[in-house]
Backbone bond lengths (Angstrom), bond angles and torsions (degrees), N, CA, C in turn:
res aa  C-N    CA-C-N  psi(-1)  N-CA   C-N-CA  omega(-1)  CA-C   N-CA-C  phi
1 M - - - 1.463 - - 1.521 111.51 -
2 F 1.372 115.44 -40.59 1.465 119.28 177.67 1.515 110.85 -58.89
3 R 1.344 117.01 -42.60 1.459 120.55 -177.18 1.517 110.83 -65.79
4 V 1.325 117.60 -39.85 1.465 120.59 179.13 1.515 109.83 -62.41
5 R 1.363 116.21 -45.08 1.465 119.05 179.13 1.519 111.50 -63.11
6 A 1.316 116.03 -39.26 1.460 119.40 179.48 1.510 111.53 -64.50
7 L 1.345 117.13 -38.80 1.458 121.01 177.80 1.517 110.75 -62.46
8 V 1.337 115.85 -41.81 1.464 119.83 178.25 1.516 109.65 -62.75
9 S 1.364 116.54 -40.97 1.459 120.55 179.43 1.514 111.63 -63.59
10 L 1.344 117.39 -42.44 1.463 120.82 178.58 1.517 111.20 -61.99
11 S 1.345 115.37 -42.97 1.465 119.17 -179.88 1.515 110.72 -63.32
12 A 1.353 116.42 -40.66 1.463 119.89 179.69 1.517 110.97 -65.87
13 Q 1.358 116.33 -37.79 1.455 119.65 177.67 1.512 111.94 -59.53
14 A 1.313 115.39 -44.34 1.468 119.65 -178.48 1.512 110.61 -63.72
15 R 1.341 117.01 -39.92 1.462 119.29 -178.97 1.518 110.80 -64.38
16 S 1.337 115.82 -41.72 1.458 118.52 -175.00 1.507 113.42 -77.96
17 S 1.365 116.81 -23.12 1.458 118.54 -175.31 1.506 113.99 -98.10
18 F 1.312 118.51 -9.54 1.466 119.45 -178.69 1.508 108.70 -71.62
19 P 1.334 118.96 114.47 1.470 121.82 -169.90 1.513 113.26 -80.76
20 R 1.301 114.17 159.78 1.464 120.21 169.80 1.513 107.63 -103.45
21 Y 1.329 114.84 133.23 1.451 118.55 177.94 1.509 108.90 -119.43
22 A 1.297 114.83 131.10 1.467 119.92 172.84 1.505 107.47 -119.06
23 A 1.301 115.95 156.01 1.463 118.81 -179.84 1.520 109.33 -63.11
24 A 1.341 115.78 135.26 1.457 120.49 -179.94 1.513 109.68 -66.44
25 R 1.328 115.68 145.08 1.467 120.30 -179.43 1.526 109.35 -116.86
26 V 1.309 116.04 144.41 1.455 120.83 175.04 1.513 108.04 -80.10
27 P 1.340 118.23 129.38 1.459 119.81 -179.39 1.517 111.50 -61.22
28 H 1.358 114.67 154.10 1.459 119.80 179.80 1.521 109.81 -63.45
29 L 1.292 115.93 134.67 1.449 121.79 179.39 1.528 108.29 -129.54
30 P 1.315 117.17 142.77 1.471 119.54 -177.78 1.510 112.12 -65.16
31 R 1.325 114.89 146.15 1.451 124.36 173.47 1.523 113.51 63.43
32 C 1.325 117.96 14.73 1.459 119.40 177.09 1.523 109.23 -90.15
33 A 1.299 115.82 152.39 1.460 119.64 179.78 1.510 109.89 -61.69
34 P 1.332 118.64 141.40 1.460 121.10 179.10 1.513 110.85 -60.31
35 Q 1.340 115.72 148.31 1.448 121.01 -176.47 1.512 110.60 -114.24
36 S 1.319 115.03 151.60 1.455 120.32 179.78 1.511 110.77 -72.35
37 H 1.324 117.34 141.20 1.454 121.68 178.41 1.517 110.93 -116.87
38 G 1.329 117.24 29.81 1.458 121.09 177.06 1.514 111.07 -65.95
39 T 1.329 117.22 153.50 1.454 120.61 -178.49 1.511 111.46 -62.78
40 L 1.335 115.13 144.03 1.453 120.91 -179.53 1.514 111.72 -80.89
41 K 1.325 117.71 -5.20 1.453 120.26 -178.18 1.521 112.11 -75.86
42 L 1.307 117.56 -16.20 1.449 120.31 -176.97 1.519 110.21 -89.54
43 R 1.327 116.74 115.05 1.452 121.26 -174.40 1.519 111.92 -57.64
44 R 1.330 116.98 -38.11 1.466 118.40 -174.70 1.530 111.25 -64.37
45 N 1.346 117.71 -20.23 1.453 120.26 -179.40 1.522 112.81 -75.05
46 Y 1.346 117.61 -20.82 1.450 116.81 -175.37 1.514 114.27 -131.78
47 S 1.304 118.88 -0.44 1.460 119.28 -179.57 1.526 112.28 -98.49
48 D 1.311 116.89 -16.43 1.461 119.95 -178.66 1.518 109.06 -89.20
49 T 1.332 116.22 102.79 1.465 120.74 -178.36 1.518 112.28 -99.91
50 S 1.326 116.75 2.84 1.468 119.71 -175.80 1.520 111.74 -64.76
51 S 1.338 117.48 -25.38 1.458 120.28 -178.12 1.523 112.24 -85.43
52 R 1.327 117.74 -5.29 1.461 119.94 179.30 1.534 109.27 -68.36
53 P 1.325 117.73 133.32 1.469 119.49 178.86 1.528 111.35 -66.08
54 K 1.311 116.74 135.57 1.461 122.14 177.51 1.524 111.30 -96.69
55 T 1.328 115.19 -16.16 1.460 120.37 178.76 1.523 109.22 -123.15
56 C 1.303 115.45 159.12 1.464 120.96 -177.26 1.532 110.55 -67.54
57 P 1.324 118.85 128.56 1.466 121.21 177.44 1.525 113.00 -64.98
58 S 1.338 116.48 -17.49 1.456 119.94 -177.08 1.525 112.80 -94.02
59 C 1.355 117.77 -47.27 1.463 119.59 -174.82 1.521 113.56 -119.14
60 S 1.344 117.12 -2.49 1.471 123.71 177.58 1.534 113.71 70.67
61 A 1.315 117.70 7.99 1.470 119.79 175.64 1.529 109.14 -73.08
62 P 1.334 119.34 150.85 1.464 121.18 177.35 1.527 110.74 -61.16
63 L 1.322 116.59 134.87 1.458 120.35 177.82 1.527 108.84 -74.26
64 P 1.327 118.74 134.78 1.461 121.18 -176.13 1.524 113.96 -72.10
65 T 1.336 117.38 -20.78 1.458 121.70 179.34 1.526 108.75 -138.63
66 A 1.319 116.03 -178.10 1.466 120.33 177.54 1.522 111.79 -74.70
67 L 1.306 117.17 -9.10 1.457 121.29 -177.03 1.529 111.33 -83.40
68 P 1.327 116.83 153.58 1.468 120.64 -179.36 1.527 111.48 -80.18
69 V 1.323 116.54 66.20 1.454 121.53 179.65 1.525 108.33 -143.10
70 C 1.321 116.44 134.44 1.464 122.08 -175.95 1.525 109.55 -118.33
71 S 1.323 116.08 123.09 1.462 120.32 179.05 1.532 111.43 -80.40
72 N 1.318 116.75 -9.50 1.469 120.56 -178.43 1.527 112.05 -81.26
73 C 1.341 116.08 -44.88 1.468 119.67 -176.36 1.521 113.57 -121.42
74 S 1.347 116.47 4.52 1.469 122.26 178.82 1.528 112.80 67.85
75 Y 1.320 116.28 26.10 1.462 119.39 171.19 1.526 108.11 -71.30
76 I 1.330 116.78 139.73 1.466 120.80 176.18 1.521 108.87 -152.95
77 A 1.330 116.48 141.04 1.454 122.43 178.68 1.527 107.84 -140.49
78 P 1.345 117.83 157.61 1.463 120.07 -179.86 1.531 111.99 -59.32
79 I 1.311 116.31 149.42 1.461 121.40 175.78 1.529 108.73 -65.76
80 P 1.325 118.47 131.27 1.468 119.92 176.83 1.534 110.47 -58.32
81 E 1.313 116.78 138.31 1.460 120.67 -179.09 1.520 111.97 -59.57
82 S 1.323 117.40 -29.34 1.454 120.89 -175.93 1.527 113.11 -79.19
83 M 1.340 118.19 -8.51 1.462 120.56 -176.68 1.528 110.62 -73.92
84 T 1.321 116.48 128.40 1.459 120.77 179.64 1.523 110.70 -78.28
85 Y 1.323 114.90 161.36 1.464 119.55 174.21 1.523 110.54 -60.44
86 H 1.330 116.10 -34.34 1.465 120.15 178.29 1.528 110.48 -59.93
87 E 1.313 115.34 -49.16 1.466 119.53 -177.80 1.523 111.03 -63.53
88 M 1.339 116.83 -37.97 1.461 119.98 178.84 1.529 111.19 -58.64
89 L 1.338 115.63 -33.96 1.459 120.51 -176.85 1.528 111.98 -103.51
90 G 1.325 116.34 20.11 1.452 120.64 169.84 1.508 115.94 70.89
91 T 1.333 117.91 28.41 1.462 120.43 177.28 1.524 108.48 -129.13
92 P 1.317 119.14 144.61 1.471 120.73 -176.02 1.523 113.09 -73.03
93 Y 1.312 115.16 146.61 1.474 120.47 174.58 1.528 109.77 -77.99
94 E 1.296 116.72 -39.62 1.460 121.63 179.05 1.527 109.48 -100.08
95 P 1.339 118.25 152.20 1.468 126.73 6.96 1.521 113.72 -87.59
96 N 1.343 118.54 -16.03 1.458 120.61 -179.29 1.521 109.06 -137.30
97 P 1.334 117.35 101.36 1.465 120.54 -176.71 1.519 114.25 -68.61
98 F 1.341 117.11 -12.22 1.464 118.81 178.12 1.525 111.69 -82.03
99 A 1.331 116.39 -28.19 1.467 121.59 -177.59 1.519 109.47 -82.79
100 V 1.316 116.83 93.84 1.459 121.66 -179.34 1.526 109.49 -126.84
101 D 1.319 115.65 157.35 1.461 122.75 175.02 1.526 106.85 -99.05
102 V 1.327 116.49 104.66 1.462 120.61 -174.13 1.529 111.07 -62.78
103 R 1.319 117.66 -37.57 1.458 119.86 178.25 1.529 110.49 -61.95
104 Q 1.321 116.09 -42.03 1.464 120.00 178.25 1.522 110.75 -65.08
105 L 1.330 116.94 -39.34 1.461 120.47 177.51 1.523 110.90 -58.93
106 K 1.324 116.42 -44.22 1.462 120.34 -178.23 1.526 111.11 -67.28
107 N 1.325 116.36 -38.39 1.466 119.34 177.19 1.523 111.05 -63.41
108 Q 1.336 115.59 -43.34 1.459 119.61 179.62 1.525 110.91 -68.25
109 F 1.321 116.50 -35.11 1.462 121.06 176.79 1.521 110.48 -58.10
110 R 1.332 116.54 -45.83 1.463 120.01 179.78 1.529 111.00 -64.49
111 A 1.340 115.70 -38.75 1.462 119.40 179.70 1.526 111.02 -65.39
112 V 1.319 116.62 -40.99 1.468 120.63 -179.93 1.522 110.68 -68.68
113 Q 1.330 116.91 -44.83 1.462 119.30 -178.55 1.520 111.64 -65.31
114 A 1.323 116.77 -26.45 1.459 119.71 176.60 1.528 111.29 -63.62
115 V 1.329 116.43 -23.50 1.466 121.54 -179.15 1.522 111.92 -96.43
116 V 1.348 117.26 -37.42 1.466 120.14 -170.35 1.515 114.03 -106.49
117 H 1.313 119.65 -5.65 1.466 119.47 -176.13 1.533 109.80 -56.59
118 P 1.340 116.54 135.93 1.480 119.84 -176.60 1.520 114.35 -54.32
119 D 1.337 117.95 -29.16 1.463 119.65 179.80 1.529 112.26 -60.89
120 R 1.324 116.88 -25.78 1.462 120.50 -179.95 1.528 111.63 -78.92
121 W 1.332 117.08 -10.35 1.460 120.50 -173.13 1.528 112.90 -117.48
122 V 1.330 116.81 13.88 1.460 119.25 -175.72 1.532 112.94 -64.93
123 S 1.318 117.06 -26.00 1.468 119.42 -179.56 1.517 113.16 -92.95
124 R 1.318 116.94 1.11 1.459 121.07 -178.49 1.525 110.34 -90.57
125 P 1.338 118.24 168.72 1.467 121.30 179.10 1.533 111.59 -58.76
126 P 1.327 117.47 153.03 1.467 121.88 -177.75 1.528 113.60 -53.48
127 E 1.323 116.72 -37.58 1.465 119.17 -179.04 1.528 110.66 -62.44
128 Q 1.320 116.86 -43.68 1.464 120.17 178.77 1.525 110.89 -67.75
129 Q 1.313 117.83 -37.18 1.452 121.01 176.86 1.529 110.69 -60.92
130 A 1.322 116.60 -41.31 1.462 120.73 -179.44 1.529 110.77 -65.45
131 I 1.327 116.52 -41.82 1.460 120.08 178.77 1.526 110.43 -64.01
132 A 1.335 116.69 -43.13 1.461 120.60 -179.96 1.521 111.08 -62.90
133 A 1.334 117.52 -40.99 1.463 121.13 179.36 1.519 110.98 -63.53
134 A 1.349 116.46 -44.00 1.464 120.47 178.83 1.524 110.69 -64.87
135 M 1.323 116.62 -40.23 1.457 121.43 -179.82 1.533 110.73 -65.15
136 S 1.312 117.26 -44.63 1.461 121.55 179.21 1.523 110.78 -61.93
137 S 1.328 116.30 -39.69 1.466 120.46 179.11 1.527 111.31 -63.62
138 R 1.315 116.33 -41.39 1.468 119.46 -179.89 1.522 111.53 -69.47
139 I 1.323 117.72 -33.33 1.455 120.36 176.91 1.532 110.12 -66.86
140 N 1.329 116.47 -40.57 1.465 120.03 175.23 1.523 110.39 -58.83
141 E 1.328 115.81 -45.01 1.462 120.47 179.84 1.520 111.03 -64.39
142 A 1.322 117.14 -38.25 1.465 120.71 179.70 1.524 110.88 -60.51
143 L 1.327 116.72 -46.78 1.464 119.27 179.35 1.518 111.09 -66.12
144 H 1.320 116.78 -39.87 1.469 120.91 179.15 1.529 110.86 -58.55
145 R 1.309 116.70 -43.10 1.471 120.51 -177.84 1.530 111.69 -73.49
146 L 1.311 117.20 -44.94 1.460 119.61 -170.20 1.521 113.67 -82.81
147 S 1.315 118.49 -19.45 1.464 119.98 -175.70 1.521 113.05 -82.61
148 N 1.326 117.57 -10.09 1.464 121.86 -179.47 1.524 109.21 -116.11
149 P 1.341 118.66 129.80 1.482 120.21 -175.38 1.526 113.99 -57.75
150 L 1.330 117.76 -43.23 1.460 119.64 -178.95 1.519 111.15 -67.08
151 R 1.330 116.77 -48.44 1.468 119.05 -179.92 1.522 110.97 -64.10
152 R 1.328 116.77 -33.88 1.470 120.18 177.97 1.528 110.45 -65.18
153 A 1.329 116.84 -43.78 1.471 120.33 178.87 1.524 110.75 -63.23
154 E 1.321 116.75 -41.65 1.466 120.32 -179.57 1.530 110.99 -66.73
155 Y 1.319 116.25 -36.94 1.469 119.88 176.99 1.524 110.72 -64.21
156 I 1.322 116.56 -44.26 1.468 120.55 179.24 1.524 110.06 -61.65
157 L 1.313 116.75 -43.22 1.470 120.35 178.38 1.524 110.63 -59.33
158 A 1.323 116.33 -42.60 1.465 119.84 178.98 1.520 110.86 -64.01
159 R 1.338 117.41 -42.41 1.463 120.80 179.34 1.519 111.64 -62.14
160 E 1.323 115.66 -33.43 1.463 120.01 -175.94 1.527 112.80 -91.43
161 G 1.340 116.87 5.08 1.456 120.19 177.74 1.508 114.46 83.30
162 F 1.335 118.22 21.62 1.463 121.78 -179.70 1.531 110.70 -126.03
163 A 1.309 116.93 39.71 1.463 120.92 -178.70 1.525 110.17 -60.10
164 G 1.331 115.63 148.57 1.458 120.84 -179.85 1.525 111.90 -63.42
165 E 1.323 115.01 147.04 1.452 121.87 178.33 1.526 109.27 -114.95
166 E 1.338 115.87 157.78 1.456 119.53 178.63 1.523 111.78 -62.41
167 S 1.314 116.66 -25.03 1.467 120.63 -178.54 1.525 112.55 -82.81
168 D 1.341 117.75 -4.99 1.459 119.95 179.69 1.519 110.51 -61.64
169 K 1.309 116.31 140.07 1.459 120.29 175.88 1.513 109.11 -146.88
170 L 1.309 114.83 158.14 1.452 121.28 178.98 1.516 108.58 -98.63
171 D 1.326 117.14 118.82 1.454 121.75 -177.60 1.528 112.47 -93.36
172 D 1.320 116.23 12.92 1.463 121.24 -179.59 1.529 108.45 -87.59
173 M 1.329 116.70 91.88 1.457 120.57 -177.45 1.523 111.59 -65.55
174 E 1.318 117.36 -30.03 1.458 119.92 178.29 1.524 110.19 -63.45
175 L 1.332 116.72 -42.39 1.457 119.78 178.17 1.525 110.74 -66.62
176 L 1.327 117.24 -40.72 1.452 119.90 178.77 1.529 111.04 -59.80
177 M 1.326 116.26 -39.78 1.458 120.22 176.47 1.528 110.57 -63.84
178 E 1.320 117.05 -40.96 1.464 120.65 178.93 1.525 110.77 -63.17
179 V 1.329 116.40 -40.24 1.456 120.60 178.76 1.522 110.32 -63.25
180 M 1.328 116.40 -44.54 1.458 120.18 179.10 1.518 111.69 -61.94
181 E 1.323 115.33 -43.52 1.465 119.05 -179.27 1.527 111.25 -65.19
182 A 1.341 116.97 -38.32 1.459 119.99 178.52 1.525 111.02 -64.91
183 R 1.312 116.24 -40.96 1.459 119.39 179.14 1.524 111.42 -68.65
184 E 1.325 116.62 -37.15 1.458 119.85 176.03 1.529 110.45 -64.40
185 S 1.327 115.92 -39.20 1.458 119.61 178.81 1.529 110.66 -64.56
186 L 1.348 115.75 -39.13 1.463 118.90 176.84 1.527 111.15 -64.27
187 A 1.321 116.03 -40.48 1.461 120.14 -179.73 1.525 111.78 -64.46
188 N 1.327 115.94 -30.81 1.466 120.72 -177.52 1.526 113.10 -95.76
189 A 1.336 117.17 -5.24 1.463 120.42 -176.87 1.527 110.19 -63.54
190 Q 1.329 114.54 138.70 1.463 120.97 -178.01 1.524 112.79 -110.83
191 S 1.326 117.23 -8.51 1.454 118.94 -175.67 1.521 110.67 -149.64
192 P 1.342 117.28 158.14 1.464 120.45 175.67 1.520 112.89 -59.49
193 D 1.331 117.51 -30.44 1.460 120.39 179.76 1.530 110.91 -64.49
194 E 1.322 116.69 -39.11 1.468 120.02 177.82 1.524 110.28 -65.35
195 V 1.315 116.19 -40.74 1.466 120.03 179.13 1.525 110.06 -65.95
196 A 1.330 117.05 -40.54 1.463 120.59 179.03 1.520 111.03 -60.72
197 E 1.319 116.76 -37.76 1.468 120.28 178.35 1.525 110.73 -65.77
198 I 1.329 116.20 -41.51 1.472 120.52 178.36 1.528 109.80 -63.49
199 R 1.328 116.74 -41.96 1.461 120.69 -179.29 1.520 111.50 -65.99
200 A 1.329 116.54 -39.05 1.467 119.74 -179.87 1.525 110.74 -64.50
201 E 1.310 116.51 -42.40 1.463 120.03 179.08 1.526 110.98 -65.73
202 N 1.326 116.11 -41.50 1.462 120.15 179.80 1.523 111.38 -69.29
203 D 1.338 117.08 -36.31 1.464 120.45 179.63 1.525 111.09 -63.39
204 A 1.322 116.77 -36.44 1.466 119.68 177.40 1.525 110.06 -61.65
205 K 1.325 116.59 -38.89 1.465 120.62 178.15 1.534 110.73 -68.72
206 I 1.336 116.07 -37.49 1.467 119.55 177.70 1.522 110.46 -62.73
207 Q 1.312 117.21 -44.60 1.462 120.58 -179.49 1.524 111.01 -63.72
208 D 1.331 116.87 -39.87 1.469 120.46 176.44 1.528 110.22 -62.14
209 S 1.327 115.93 -41.06 1.463 120.80 -179.48 1.526 110.82 -65.80
210 I 1.336 117.67 -39.75 1.462 121.47 178.92 1.529 110.62 -64.60
211 Q 1.319 116.73 -41.40 1.462 120.24 177.49 1.524 111.17 -63.24
212 E 1.349 115.57 -40.04 1.463 119.13 177.90 1.532 110.59 -63.90
213 I 1.325 116.93 -41.59 1.462 120.93 179.58 1.524 111.14 -62.11
214 E 1.323 116.95 -42.89 1.464 119.81 178.89 1.524 111.05 -60.49
215 R 1.331 116.10 -40.07 1.472 120.01 178.56 1.528 110.79 -67.12
216 L 1.322 117.35 -42.30 1.466 120.93 -178.73 1.528 110.86 -65.55
217 V 1.332 117.19 -37.51 1.463 120.04 177.46 1.528 109.99 -65.79
218 A 1.336 116.43 -41.62 1.467 119.76 178.03 1.526 110.85 -60.90
219 D 1.339 115.95 -36.26 1.469 120.94 179.64 1.521 112.42 -83.28
220 K 1.331 116.33 -7.61 1.467 122.01 -177.14 1.530 111.50 57.38
221 D 1.316 115.33 38.70 1.468 121.65 177.47 1.520 107.43 -93.12
222 W 1.322 117.14 79.72 1.453 121.80 -171.45 1.526 113.81 -66.93
223 P 1.336 121.05 -41.57 1.479 118.98 176.97 1.524 112.41 -59.75
224 A 1.333 116.62 -43.15 1.465 119.50 178.27 1.519 110.54 -67.08
225 L 1.315 117.34 -33.95 1.454 120.64 178.81 1.524 110.69 -64.86
226 R 1.319 116.83 -39.22 1.464 118.88 179.39 1.528 110.89 -62.45
227 T 1.333 116.59 -40.37 1.469 120.48 176.68 1.524 110.75 -64.26
228 A 1.331 116.48 -42.41 1.463 120.69 179.99 1.525 111.16 -65.16
229 A 1.331 117.09 -34.49 1.463 120.42 178.53 1.522 110.87 -66.88
230 I 1.321 116.78 -38.31 1.467 120.06 177.09 1.524 109.64 -64.54
231 R 1.323 116.29 -41.25 1.465 120.56 177.86 1.537 110.29 -59.78
232 L 1.323 116.38 -45.16 1.453 120.23 179.62 1.528 110.95 -62.88
233 K 1.321 117.11 -35.64 1.463 120.76 178.35 1.527 110.61 -61.32
234 Y 1.329 117.20 -43.33 1.462 120.73 177.10 1.526 110.61 -59.69
235 L 1.321 115.99 -47.27 1.459 120.62 -176.31 1.526 111.35 -65.85
236 Q 1.334 116.59 -39.02 1.454 119.15 177.47 1.529 111.28 -68.63
237 G 1.326 115.84 -27.75 1.463 119.23 174.94 1.519 111.47 -63.92
238 I 1.322 116.85 -39.13 1.464 120.93 176.22 1.525 109.98 -64.35
239 E 1.332 116.82 -44.24 1.464 120.77 179.73 1.528 110.67 -60.43
240 S 1.318 117.33 -41.99 1.461 120.57 179.39 1.522 111.11 -63.36
241 A 1.332 116.03 -42.14 1.459 120.12 179.14 1.523 111.15 -65.90
242 A 1.325 116.59 -40.12 1.466 120.62 179.88 1.526 110.75 -67.62
243 A 1.337 116.60 -39.62 1.460 120.22 -179.91 1.528 111.22 -64.80
244 A 1.342 116.72 -29.31 1.462 121.14 -178.68 1.526 112.41 -91.89
245 W 1.331 117.66 0.24 1.466 120.56 -179.53 1.524 110.21 -59.87
246 P 1.357 119.67 139.43 1.472 127.55 5.62 1.527 113.85 -91.18
247 A 1.341 117.50 -0.91 1.461 118.94 -177.93 1.515 111.55 -58.85
248 S 1.351 116.92 -37.92 1.468 120.42 -177.87 1.515 111.69 -63.58
249 V 1.331 117.29 -29.13 1.468 121.08 -179.69 1.515 109.30 -72.05
250 H 1.325 116.40 -42.40 1.471 119.77 -177.67 1.513 112.34 -72.21
251 D 1.354 115.95 -18.66 1.469 119.02 -179.64 1.506 112.71 -77.61
252 H 1.346 117.97 -12.52 1.469 120.03 -175.09 1.519 110.10 -109.03
């Protein structure tokens, strides 16, 4: 009976913790060009980057990044709402937005922040400072989402119109049993070596889940991807608990 109740509790936890992600919006700023408010669910609205300016509209110098900011003449404009986090960090959304090089993302993040960080705009007019602050915040969010496999999968689901709902649940009872057993093993672990063994076994499952997610994204199987993302959330929950051992045991 205890195990059945625990399974119900785990399922409820997953439903309540699965986040909704919407594309970040740049706040309204005075005298800025109006922005499109088309739905983000339409791929053609955000995958076509050919219309993005490659040179500065003000001085015609090459733009250092995909963002509308020029280090030559200090031109800056809000990030287009249709621009993906991938594009902001210089990596393509297609053909598989899950397959990214995290090291490359971080390198590009540093390059972009070198241009848009608010500290570089303190002597500029307030309007430009506000745009730079909003732009820097969105770049931070882009790296946060794309550098983690689970957050990246959830972001892709949101972009494709399949964002997680509070009612989502994992109907894989076998996995729920595995999660319970892993947590019980952590609760009963007496040494770091036992915890390391639990983490190694769980990490193998995480890697399998990540590979499955990459395949599902390539196939554009969004319903299956949402289920796989929930599975990964459970597995990462075990990893978090194991990493915090023994404190995580005493917290329950």
